[in-house]
C-alpha positions in Angstrom: -150.5 122.9 167.9 -148.7 122.3 164.7 -146.8 125.6 165.0 -145.6 124.5 168.4 -144.3 121.2 167.1 -142.5 122.9 164.2 -141.0 125.5 166.6 -139.9 122.7 168.9 -138.4 120.8 166.0 -136.5 123.8 164.8 -135.2 124.5 168.2 -134.0 121.0 168.6 -132.3 121.1 165.3 -130.6 124.4 166.1 -129.5 122.9 169.4 -128.0 119.9 167.7 -126.2 122.0 165.1 -124.9 124.2 167.8 -123.6 121.3 169.8 -121.9 119.9 166.7 -120.4 123.2 165.9 -119.0 123.6 169.4 -117.5 120.1 169.3 -115.8 120.8 165.9 -114.5 124.1 167.2 -113.1 122.6 170.4 -111.3 119.9 168.3 -109.7 122.4 166.0 -112.3 123.8 163.7 -111.5 123.5 160.0 -108.3 121.5 160.7 -110.4 118.9 162.5 -112.8 118.6 159.6 -109.9 118.2 157.2 -108.3 115.5 159.4 -111.6 113.6 159.5 -111.8 113.8 155.7 -108.2 112.6 155.4 -107.0 116.0 154.2 -104.2 118.0 155.8 -104.2 121.8 155.8 -101.2 123.5 154.1 -98.9 124.7 156.9 -98.9 128.4 157.6 -96.7 128.7 160.7 -94.0 131.4 160.8 -90.8 130.5 159.0 -92.1 127.4 157.2 -91.8 128.8 153.7 -88.4 130.2 154.6 -87.2 126.8 155.6 -88.3 125.4 152.2 -86.7 128.2 150.3 -83.4 127.8 152.2 -83.5 124.1 151.4 -84.1 124.8 147.7 -81.1 127.1 147.7 -78.7 124.4 148.8 -76.1 123.9 146.1 -77.0 120.9 143.9 -74.5 118.0 144.1 -74.5 114.9 142.0 -76.0 111.8 143.5 -77.2 113.5 146.7 -78.2 111.5 149.8 -81.4 113.1 151.0 -82.8 112.7 154.5 -86.5 113.6 154.5 -88.9 113.9 157.4 -90.0 115.9 160.4 -88.2 117.3 163.5 -86.6 113.9 164.2 -84.8 114.1 160.9 -84.2 117.8 161.1 -82.5 117.7 164.5 -79.8 115.2 163.4 -76.7 116.7 161.8 -76.5 114.0 159.1 -73.9 115.8 157.0 -71.5 116.3 159.9 -71.8 112.6 160.7 -71.4 111.3 157.2 -68.4 113.6 156.3 -67.4 113.5 152.7 -70.7 112.4 151.3 -73.2 114.6 149.4 -75.7 114.6 152.3 -78.6 117.0 152.4 -81.1 117.3 155.4 -84.7 118.0 154.2 -86.3 117.5 157.6 -88.7 120.2 158.9 -90.1 120.2 162.4 -93.8 119.3 162.8 -94.2 118.0 159.2 -96.9 115.4 158.6 -96.7 113.1 155.6 -99.0 115.5 153.8 -96.6 118.4 154.4 -93.8 116.3 153.0 -95.9 115.4 150.0 -96.7 119.1 149.5 -93.0 120.0 149.2 -91.6 116.7 147.7 -91.3 118.2 144.2 -88.6 120.6 145.4 -86.6 117.5 146.6 -87.4 115.3 143.6 -86.2 118.0 141.2 -82.7 117.6 142.7 -82.8 113.9 141.5 -81.1 112.4 144.6 -79.5 109.1 144.4 -80.7 108.0 147.8 -83.6 109.1 150.0 -83.9 108.1 153.6 -87.5 108.8 154.7 -89.1 108.7 158.1 -92.5 110.4 158.5 -95.9 109.9 160.0 -95.8 110.4 163.8 -97.2 113.9 163.5 -100.1 112.6 161.4 -101.0 110.2 164.2 -100.9 113.0 166.7 -103.4 114.8 164.5 -105.7 111.7 164.4 -105.0 110.8 160.8 -105.6 107.1 159.9 -102.7 104.8 159.0 -104.1 104.6 155.5 -103.6 108.3 155.0 -99.9 108.0 155.9 -99.6 105.0 153.7 -101.1 106.7 150.6 -99.1 109.9 151.2 -95.8 107.9 151.3 -96.9 106.1 148.1 -97.3 109.5 146.4 -94.0 110.8 147.8 -92.1 107.8 146.3 -94.0 108.2 143.0 -92.8 111.8 142.8 -89.2 110.9 143.5 -89.2 108.1 141.0 -90.9 110.2 138.3 -87.8 112.5 138.3 -85.3 109.7 138.7 -86.4 106.1 138.3 -83.4 104.6 140.0 -83.5 106.7 143.2 -83.0 104.4 146.1 -85.7 105.0 148.7 -85.3 103.6 152.2 -88.4 103.9 154.4 -88.0 103.8 158.2 -90.7 102.8 160.6 -92.3 105.4 162.9 -90.6 105.3 166.3 -92.6 104.8 169.5 -93.5 107.7 171.8 -94.9 108.1 175.3 -98.2 109.4 174.0 -101.0 106.8 174.9 -103.1 108.2 171.9 -100.5 106.7 169.5 -99.8 103.5 171.3 -102.0 101.5 168.9 -101.8 103.7 165.8 -98.0 103.6 165.5 -97.8 99.8 165.2 -100.8 99.8 162.8 -99.2 102.5 160.7 -95.9 100.7 160.6 -97.6 97.5 159.4 -99.2 99.6 156.6 -95.9 101.1 155.7 -94.2 97.7 155.6 -96.9 96.4 153.3 -96.5 99.4 151.1 -92.7 98.9 150.9 -93.2 95.3 149.8 -95.8 96.4 147.2 -93.8 99.1 145.5 -90.3 97.7 146.1 -88.9 99.9 148.9 -86.3 99.1 151.4 -88.1 99.1 154.8 -86.2 99.3 158.1 -88.1 98.5 161.3 -86.5 100.6 164.0 -89.5 100.3 166.3 -88.3 97.3 168.4 -84.9 98.9 169.1 -86.6 101.9 170.6 -89.4 100.3 172.6 -89.2 99.5 176.4 -91.1 96.9 178.3 -94.3 99.0 178.4 -94.4 99.6 174.6 -93.3 103.2 175.0 -90.1 104.8 173.8 -87.1 104.0 176.0 -86.6 106.8 178.6 -82.9 107.2 177.8 -83.7 107.6 174.1 -86.0 110.7 174.4 -86.0 114.2 175.8 -89.8 114.6 176.0 -91.5 111.4 174.9 -91.0 111.9 171.2 -87.7 113.8 170.4 -84.5 111.9 170.6 -81.4 112.2 172.8 -78.0 111.6 171.3 -78.2 108.0 172.5 -81.6 107.8 170.9 -80.1 108.6 167.5 -77.6 105.7 167.7 -79.7 102.9 166.4 -80.9 105.0 163.5 -77.4 106.1 162.7 -76.1 102.6 162.8 -78.9 101.5 160.4 -78.0 104.3 158.0 -74.3 103.5 158.2 -75.0 99.9 157.2 -77.4 100.9 154.4 -74.9 103.4 152.9 -72.0 101.0 153.3 -68.7 101.5 155.0 -66.8 102.1 151.8 -69.3 104.9 151.0 -69.1 106.3 154.5 -65.3 106.4 154.6 -64.8 108.3 151.4 -62.5 111.3 151.7 -64.1 114.8 151.3 -62.0 115.3 148.1 -63.7 112.4 146.4 -67.1 113.9 146.6 -68.4 115.1 143.2 -68.2 118.9 142.9 -71.5 120.9 142.6 -72.9 121.1 139.1 -74.6 124.0 137.5 -78.3 124.2 137.7 -81.0 124.6 140.3 -84.4 123.4 141.4 -87.4 125.5 140.6 -88.0 128.4 142.9 -91.7 127.7 143.4 -92.4 127.4 147.1 -94.4 124.4 148.2 -96.4 124.4 151.4 -97.2 128.1 151.5 -100.4 129.3 153.2 
């Protein structure tokens, strides 16, 4: 009788473990476990390390203005808009705050004068908690200030989407980011209200697919950056930009598999 009970218990345990393993597998396997633990896997998709290397190879310019983030940052031609300024675009599509943190040293080594940062929507799509985004942004800023203490960091709120899974997490994360900005003396710009329609989703005329922006969708963000940079700064002639100086960031790739 005892053997029967033991066998039944073992079978039940195996069944429970099997169901758990299937659940984890269906939700992404190891990536799901890392998300639940607040850890992000280092990206391994094709071309990612190449993008980082190409960004590292950009000529260094004094007092760079760095735009840092994911595909929303990447898709905007910031340098073409702010002609005459030492603008660099360090956005990479699909980046989470952990991805940006993994590669921030390659940006910090350039000692930019200003950094405009928007990141976090991809974290929330991967079910990371707002606190994870908040702590990663804290570490990103610490890395930037370690290289240059007077770097001006402007933190933008996460924009709304049409994804119901992020309807609550985006406002909660923005609240956490705003609190962080007050704590560590960042400039925080809340773009969320300008992008939200009556339902709480992103305005239809501002998006192509529920997350990425149309040209009209970039307008509020551009207007905010123009005001932050200042018209005098924005209207400088190309000839007034400081010439590149000798030197280069370390060639170590961050974010490799």
